[in-house]
Each structure stands twice: as C-alpha cells, then as structure tokens.
N, C-alpha and C positions, 0 to 999 in steps of 0.2 A: 460235262465234257468229255469228251471223249479223247485221252491222250494221241490216240493213235495218229489223229487226224492235225494237233496243234502242232504250230510251226513256232518254234520258240527264237529262231533268230529274226520273225517276221515281228513277234508280238514285243521283243526286245526293240527292233527299232521304230515302233508305233509308238511305245512309250520314249524312247529320246526324242521324237518329236513333240509329244507333250511335254515332257520338261523344258524344253527349248521355249517353247510358245506360252506356259505359264509362267516363265521367268519373269517376262516382260523387259528385258535388255538382254545385249549380248551374252555369251558366257563363253569363260575361255575353257579349251579343252580338259585341264585339270577339272573345274567345276564342273564341267558335263561327264567328266567319268566318275568324280565321286558322287554327284548324283544317281549313277546308274549304277555306281558299285561294279564298275569295270576298270579293267586296265586300261592306261593310256592308248596303247598301239589297236585295243579292240574299240574303243570309243572314237578312235583315229579313222578305223575303217567304216565303222558306220557313218560318220560324220562326210566322208569324201565320198561314199556310196550317193550321200543325200545332195552333196554340191554337183555331182558328175549329173544326176536327173534333175537341177535346177530346184532343189526346194529349200538350200539351203545356202550360205554365203559366208566370207568372212571380211572383217573390216580392212581399214586399207594397210593396216599393220600386220594385218592375217594372224592377231592374236586371239580374236574371240569370232564365236560363232551365232547369226542369227538366223531365220527363216526367212524367206523370201516369198513374194508376192503371189507366187505360184501357188503355194500351198492353201492360199484363199480362195482358188477353183473349186479345189475339193469339199470345201464347206458350202460355199454358194451354191455348186451343184447340189447338194444333199439338201437344203434348205428350198430351192427354186422347184424341186422334184415333189416336193413334200404336198400334201393338199392342206395342211394347216395354214402353209406361207402363200400357195394359191389361193385359199379360199379368204386370208386376212388380209393380204396386200392391199387390193383395191380399196379396203375398207381405211386401212391406214392412212393412204392417200387421200381418199375423201375428206379424212376427219381432219388430216391436215391442212387441206384448202379450205375446209370450213370453219376450222378454228386461228388458223394462224400459227399454229404451235407444233413441235415435234412432237410425234406420237412413236412408238416403240412395242417390241414384241419379243418378249424374252420368253427360255423357260428353264425349269430348274435342274443343276449341275452340280450334284451333292452341296455343297454349301455355298455354292455361288449362283448367280444367274448368267446365263448365256444368249447375248444377242442376236434374233435371227432374222428380225426387220429394223428397220429406222427407216422412218421419212423426216427428214432431219431441216429447220427454217433457217432461214437466213438468220436468227438471234442465237448470239454468241456466248455459248458455256463455256468455262474454261476444261471440265470433260471433255475430251477427245473419243468419242463412241463411234464405233461400227460396227457392221454385223462381224460375229465371232468375238466380240469385246465381253470381257465376265468382270461382274461384280459381285460385292459380297450381298448375298441374300438377306442379311439380318438388319441390315441398315437400307434397304431400298425398297421404295412401294412395291414393285413388282415382286419382290423376294418375299415380302411378307404376305401376297396375296398367296402364294405358289405355298408356303410354309405352312400357312392356316389352313389348307388343305391334308395336311399330313396328319395322322393319327398321334396323338398328344406324346404317346411314349416315343414315336420317331422324332417327332418335333423336337422334344427335350434333348434326345442324344444329339440332334445333328448341332443345337444352340452348343451345349457345352463340348464340343468337339469343334466346334467355328472357332478361329481367331477371333472375336470380339474386338476389333480394336477401335479406338475414338478418331473418328475421322473430321470431327467437327467438335466444338464446345456442346453440341447437343446431340450428338450421338448418343444413344441407349446401349449401354455395356451389360447391364445386369441381366444374367439370363431369366431372374423371375420376373424384372418389370418386362422384358419380351416375349415372355410367354401371356403376360396382359394383355401387352400392347396385340401382340397377334389372335389372341380371341377373342378381342374387340373386332378385330379386321374378318375374322372369321363370321361372326355374328352379322356384323353390317353388309359384308360381300364385297368390301372395296377399303382400300388403304389410302392415307393421305403420308406424303413422307416430306417434311419441310425443314430443311440445311439439316440435314444428320449426314450426308453425304458429303456435301459440299455446301458451304455457306449460302452461294446464290442459286441455288438449285430446289426447285420445287415440283413435287411430280404426286399423281394420283393414280391408282391403277385399279385394276377388275380383274377377275377369271374367266377365263375362255373354255368353255367345258366341250366335251364330245357328244356323240350320239347317247351313250352309255352315263353320263353325268360326271365323267372323269374328269380331272383341271388338266387341261394340257399344254397351257399357257398362259401366259397374262400380258395385258395391254397397258400400257400407261399413257400420260399425256404430262409432257415435262416442260415446266417454265423459267423464266429467271425472276427469281424474288424481288428485286426491284421495281419489277414491273406491276404484280398485282399481289392483293390484299387475300386476308382470309374469306373476303365475301366472295370474291371471285373463285375461290377454290370450292369451297361449299355449292355455289348456284352455277357454275360455269363447268369448272374441271371435274369434280365429281360425278355430274350428271351426263357429261360426255364419255368419260371412260366406260360409265357403266351401261349407256346405251348401246354404246359400240361394241362392248365386248358383248351384250348378249345380240346383238345380231349376227355378231360372226359364231356366236354359238349355235344359235340357230342356224346359220347355212351349214357349219360341221354337223348339223343332225339332233342337236340340243332342243327338246320343246317341254322341260319342265314347266310345272308352274311358275316358279319363281322366273324367269324366262320373261312369260307371259306378263306378269306383276310389272317386272321391269318396263317393257315396252309399252305397256297400257295407261303407265304412271306418266312418263316423261315423254314431253311432246317432239315432233320430227322437228 
C-alpha cells in the first residue's frame, strides 16, 4: 500500500460504518467512540456527517445511532453489478419455484457468511435474513462448504479465532469435531445442517466455482424441520443444491470433471 494516497479520515469513516452495521442494534455515542478508540467529539462529527448524508439516524430519544436503509443501496448495487449475482440469480429463482423452498447465495467473510442473494418463500422461519445479512460460518451449511475449500492450516486458524457459540443443543463447538465435519464436507462436495443454528432450520449447501476451479460462493436450500425428514434431505435437498450449484458453476465457466459427473448422474 502506498501511504501517499491513503486517506485516513475516509478509512476511519468506513470502519465506523462497519462497527455500527455489525453491532446488530443501535449504539450510543459513547459505545461507538469506545469501539473506534475516538474521543466523543470526533465520533460525533463522523456520525453527524453520516446523518447529513442520510446513512445514519438517531432513535426517538436521540441517544443511540443506527444505519438507515439507504446504506443497503451500496451493497445491492455491488451485488447486482457482479457477474456472480447476475449469473446465479435466475437459477435461484428457478430452484425456488421448482421446490417451493427458500434458496440462498453467500460468500465467506472472515469467520462469517455474507448473504448476497435470497429467494424466500412464504414459509415462515424465525431467522429474518436479507441480502447483506451475516451468520457464523462454522454452524451453517453454506459456511461449512466455504470453509471446506480453505487450506487446512487456514481453516484451523479461523476456527480457533472464531467465537464458537452454542446456538442450539445441536450446535457443534469443538474445533476438532468441526474439522472432522468440514473434512467430510470437503470429500462429499456438499453440507447438511440440521438444527445447529436454529432448532427449526434445516439446510443443505454446495459450492459454486469459477472458471479456474476456485470456490467463490455457496448455494443452499433452507426448509422448516417440521415439514421434512431425513429421507427428504438426502433424496431431494442434497441433489437440488448440488445440481443447481453445478449449473451455476458451469455458467461461470467451470467445466471440471466433477461438474460433469454431477450433471450426468442427477436427472433434470
């Protein structure tokens, strides 16, 4: 990085945006200042600027700050201008119509997954997700698929650094157990997650590759556990995500032998 061209104030403003966005709830001025290691007056000036531009607002008591929906335009513009989003979105729409279930697309962001597309059905799940939402990678099907494509040393490093919280009684939080599970995902080429993030949520996921064979995203199918059993998972959900992920990968220019085998052995 050439420090001559680096604008520190701009970088601090973006970092402040990240802090408020990642908090998941409104933050007070003092909380933001502490997170940013700023004085109260400096933090206030940044927040005042964001308010003036329409990217932040205060609550009714003017004691805490949150981002406005306007910030979503930045992310939506990025996703929808990308080759991945434009290539994958029609397939997500088709898959959701075919199976009547929710289909999602996500990328890896450190120890989390970032949703970049979502076709939601009317089926109600307690987890309210939108484009731009983040979830922990270690206990989600898409996260495990994306983690499985990392070098072993990098995988171990990320798992040890991540906060491995138990979201349900089924959540696996042991690094050693997670390494075994993710290794199995690597061998199989898909992941199944049943009730580890939320008791009523079951999902299957498969990787999306680009023309060089690099994993660039993951596709998943999410259902309510009360409506489907293990047989449905193995005979419907797994083939669905593997097939659609392979088709998207081919549309992205990937024509490896494994993609051909997937499409040859799973009927339309």
